[in-house]
C-alpha positions in Angstrom: -16.5 107.2 -209.6 -19.8 106.0 -210.6 -21.0 104.7 -207.3 -20.8 108.0 -205.8 -23.0 109.6 -208.4 -26.5 110.2 -206.8 -28.3 109.7 -210.1 -27.4 106.0 -210.2 -28.3 105.3 -206.6 -31.8 104.0 -207.2 -30.6 101.4 -209.6 -27.8 100.4 -207.3 -30.3 100.1 -204.4 -32.6 97.9 -206.6 -29.7 95.6 -207.5 -28.5 95.6 -204.0 -31.9 94.5 -202.7 -32.2 91.8 -205.4 -28.8 90.5 -204.7 -29.4 90.7 -200.9 -32.7 88.8 -201.2 -31.2 86.2 -203.5 -28.3 85.6 -201.2 -30.6 85.6 -198.2 -32.8 82.9 -199.9 -29.8 80.9 -200.9 -28.4 81.0 -197.4 -31.8 80.3 -195.8 -32.8 77.5 -198.1 -29.4 75.8 -198.8 -26.6 76.8 -196.5 -28.5 77.1 -193.2 -30.1 73.6 -193.4 -26.7 72.1 -194.2 -25.1 73.9 -191.3 -28.0 72.9 -189.0 -27.6 69.2 -190.2 -23.8 69.3 -189.5 -24.4 70.9 -186.1 -27.0 68.3 -185.2 -24.8 65.5 -186.4 -22.0 66.9 -184.3 -24.2 67.2 -181.3 -25.4 63.6 -181.8 -21.9 62.4 -182.1 -20.9 64.3 -178.9 -23.9 63.0 -177.1 -23.1 59.4 -178.2 -19.5 59.8 -177.2 -20.5 61.2 -173.8 -22.9 58.2 -173.4 -20.1 55.8 -174.4 -17.7 57.5 -172.1 -20.2 57.4 -169.2 -20.8 53.7 -169.9 -17.0 53.0 -170.1 -16.5 54.9 -166.9 -19.2 52.9 -165.1 -17.7 49.7 -166.5 -14.2 50.7 -165.4 -15.5 51.6 -161.9 -17.3 48.2 -161.8 -14.1 46.5 -162.9 -12.1 48.4 -160.3 -14.6 47.4 -157.6 -14.4 43.8 -158.7 -10.6 44.0 -158.6 -10.6 45.5 -155.2 -13.0 42.8 -154.0 -10.8 40.1 -155.5 -7.7 41.6 -154.0 -9.3 41.8 -150.6 -10.5 38.2 -150.9 -7.1 37.1 -152.0 -5.5 39.0 -149.1 -7.9 37.5 -146.6 -7.3 34.0 -148.1 -3.5 34.5 -148.0 -3.8 35.7 -144.4 -5.9 32.6 -143.5 -3.4 30.3 -145.2 -0.5 31.9 -143.3 -2.5 31.6 -140.1 -3.2 27.9 -140.8 0.4 27.2 -141.7 1.6 29.1 -138.6 -0.8 27.1 -136.4 0.4 23.9 -138.0 4.0 24.8 -137.4 3.3 25.8 -133.8 1.5 22.4 -133.3 4.4 20.5 -134.9 6.9 22.5 -132.8 5.0 21.6 -129.6 4.8 18.0 -130.6 8.5 17.9 -131.3 9.2 19.7 -128.0 7.1 17.2 -126.1 8.8 14.3 -127.9 12.2 15.8 -127.0 11.1 16.4 -123.4 10.0 12.7 -123.1 13.2 11.5 -124.7 15.3 13.7 -122.3 13.2 12.5 -119.3 13.8 8.8 -120.3 17.5 9.5 -120.8 17.6 11.3 -117.4 15.9 8.4 -115.7 18.2 5.9 -117.4 21.3 8.0 -116.3 20.0 8.2 -112.8 19.5 4.4 -112.8 23.0 3.9 -114.1 24.4 6.3 -111.5 22.5 4.5 -108.7 23.8 1.2 -110.0 27.4 2.5 -110.2 27.0 4.0 -106.7 25.8 0.6 -105.3 28.5 -1.2 -107.1 31.1 1.2 -105.8 29.7 1.0 -102.3 29.7 -2.8 -102.4 33.3 -3.0 -103.7 34.3 -0.3 -101.2 32.8 -2.5 -98.3 35.3 -5.2 -99.0 38.2 -2.8 -99.2 37.1 -1.0 -96.0 36.8 -4.3 -94.2 40.3 -5.2 -95.1 41.6 -1.7 -94.1 39.7 -1.8 -90.8 41.1 -5.3 -90.0 44.6 -4.1 -90.8 44.2 -0.8 -88.8 42.7 -2.6 -85.8 45.6 -5.0 -85.7 48.2 -2.3 -86.1 46.6 0.2 -83.8 45.5 -1.9 -80.9 47.3 -5.1 -81.6 44.2 -7.2 -81.7 43.2 -9.3 -84.7 39.5 -8.7 -85.3 37.2 -11.4 -86.8 36.2 -11.0 -90.4 32.5 -11.5 -89.6 32.5 -8.8 -86.9 34.4 -6.3 -89.1 32.1 -7.0 -92.1 29.0 -6.5 -89.9 30.3 -3.3 -88.4 31.4 -1.9 -91.8 28.1 -2.9 -93.4 26.2 -1.1 -90.6 28.2 2.1 -91.0 28.1 1.9 -94.8 24.4 1.2 -94.8 23.7 4.2 -92.5 25.9 6.4 -94.7 24.2 5.2 -97.9 20.8 5.9 -96.5 21.8 9.2 -94.8 23.3 10.6 -97.9 27.0 10.0 -97.1 29.1 12.1 -95.0 
């Protein structure tokens, strides 16, 4: 093997140095600047992407904050609308209750008036009947025929005191 022969080592060392220096110069002048440019471009792109991502993140946070504010405002507005509607319904219910109470009170008064009129009518028709019964009973029990005026006066006195005293 010729590379192991010590007599050719100086020439091999010379060509090794020439080749090494040539490759070193090529790498130093051509390859390293290109690699450095690629690395710089990559770093710029990464920095730009990071800036864009940061800007987009801030924008998204702002949009989220605006959304939360709008949602809270809408919720407050809906709550206010519900409260207003509830108040209106309560007022309407109270108004209808008052109208119904007034109507029932009027109907009660009317019914009481009809009852009083019916009671008075019944009592007046009852006086005539009672007068006849009293006259017949007096005649049968004691054998005396009582006068119609005396019987009517006595019955009206008794019926008047019963009507005023609540009956009994």
